[in-house]
N, C-alpha and C positions, 0 to 999 in steps of 0.2 A: 404286749408289757416284755421287760427288755432283761437281761442280767449279765454280770461280769462275776468271775470268779478269776483267783490263783492260789491252787497250790502248786505251784513249783520254784519260785522262790526261794521258800524255805519250809525245807523237809518234815520243819514241827511244828509248821502256822500254816492253817489254809483259813481264807478267806473270801467274803462272797457279799454282793450285792445285788440288789432286781429293786423292781420300778413296776411300776402298771397301775394304765387310768381304767375305770369299772364305771361299764353305762349301765344306765336303766335297762327295764327289758319285761316283758309280760311273765318270766318266771325269777324276774332280780326287780325290786325294788325302791332300789339306791345308786345312788354311784359318787365318783369323789375317787383321789384316789389311794395308793398304795403300797411307802416306802418299806422294806427291808434290810437288816445288812449283819451281820456274824461272819463269829472267828469259831475258828475250831485248833486246838492245842495237844498234841503229843505229847503227854508229861511221860510218856515213857515208854521207849516202846508197846505192853501191855495196858496201854486207860490212854484216854483221850478227855477231853472235856471241850463243850460248845456250851458255846452263849451266840443269844441272834436278838437282835432290836426290831420293833416294829411299831413306826407311826405312819400315823393314816387316816385322813380325811372322807367318810364316808356317810354322807348327808341321805336321808329314808327323804323319799318322792312324795308330796303333800297333794289331798285334795279335800277342798276345802277346811282347808286349817289342821285337816288328819293324817295325821301317818300315813303310811299307805305301807312298809315296810322296815324292818330292823337298822337302828344307824350304830358309828363309831368315830368317833375324832380324838385320840390322842397316842401313849405314847400306852406299850408292856415289850414283855418280854418272853423268851425262852430259853432253855436251857437242858444238854443228855449231856454223861459219863458216857465210856463204851470201853466195854471187858473185851480185851482180847486172848482169853485164860489158854488155848492155840490156839496156831493162824487158817484152820481152815473154820472157826466158832468166833460169833462176836456178842456181845449182851446186851444192850441199854436201857439206861433208866432216860425216860424222861421227862417233861415240862413243860407246860405250853400256858404265857399268853397267864407266867405268876402275880407280873401285874393286875389287881383284878379292873376288872373295865366293865360289869355288867353289862354287859354285851352279845347281844344274842349271834355275830360276830367277829367275835371271839374268847370261845368258849375259857376258862380253864379247865384247863385238862391233866392227865399226868395217864401214866404209865409205862409197859418194857417193852422190847422185842429179842428178836433172833432169830439172826442167821447163822443158813454153814456153806459153806462153799466147797468141796467136797476136790472137785476140781478146781482147774483156770476159765474155764468157761461155764462153767453152770454154779448157779447159787440159788438157794431157796429156800425164802421168809414170812415171819408171822411178826406183826407185832395186835397189843391189849390195847387199850385209853376205855379212859373212865373218862366222861364229861361230869363236870359237878357243877356249875353255874343255869345250863341251857332250859333246865327243867326245874321238875318239884323234886327230880330227884336224881340221883349222878346212875346212866343213863353207860352201858357200853358201844366202842364202836373198835372193832375187830374184823380185822385181815390179817390174807397172807398174798401169796405170787412165788412166782420161779422163773426165773433171766435166765440163756442159755444163747453164748455167741458162736453163730455161725464162721465158719473158715478165719474166725477172729478178724470179720468186717461185719457180721447182719447180727447185733442186737438182735433178737426175740422176748417174748414177755406175756405172759398172764397171769391174772391175779386177779380174784375176791376180795369183797370190803363186803359187812354186814354193821349198822349203827340202825342200835336198839331205836334207840329216841325217837329216829323221826319213822321211822320202821318200815328202812331203802334196803334191799339186799342191789349190789353191782358187782357187774365182773368188767374186766379191765385185757385190752391187749393190745401191742404195741409191738412196733419194729420199723428199723433202720437199717444205715449201712453210713459207716464212718470209716476211712481214708486217709492217713498219716492227720495232717489237721483237720480238717473235714468233718465231719460228721452235719448228718440230718437223718431225724428222727422223726416217726406218726402215732399216738398214739387214738383212741375211741376205749368211753366210758359209759356202758349202757347201763342203767338201770335196770332193776325183773320186777314187776312193780309197783302201787304207789301214784310217784309222779311218771312215768315212763320214760326222763328221760335223756336224749344221749351228749356226747359232747366229744369236740372232734381238738385235742390239740396238734399242731406241726413246729417243730425245736429245729433251728439250725448254728450249731455249735461249729467257731473257727478257735482255733488253738490256737495262741502266741505266745513263742519263745524268746 
């Protein structure tokens, strides 16, 4: 997939869009495409608002006419509100898939997050969400992480995530290098227990000004 963001043209408005193709495999029984676009507005220095729209066509694999996985075809939206009462503290309220989709690929979730950045190079944060539609009753998804930028060029990240509904514990770690307009980052997510899957993500970023 790929993404484009613009947070420099206007100091109070940021926009972005991303598109990704999805191919089915051993642990993913669906395929298609997923397009997302969002806008964030700084209403006042201490308050930010965000809205994102998602349009996807993800079809389940079939065998002898029977679905082998979940599917989602349609449009939904997310929304967020961020408060910064003091420069190094951010509080956020989050809502995902506010247009109900009846799909496990776009569950209706709500929650909040908090992040602290006591110094410019270091930040720590956590979030807590409740999944209201995937299971018979709401299930908790919670996580936390920390980030440190060494020498103003090397971002280092570490985190943990717990998914109660799927009984998953996950550890994440990442590192990268940024210089002027160019940046590259790698991230690893490892399941602990459960299905024990590993995910490796590589991202290249170029800033146009």
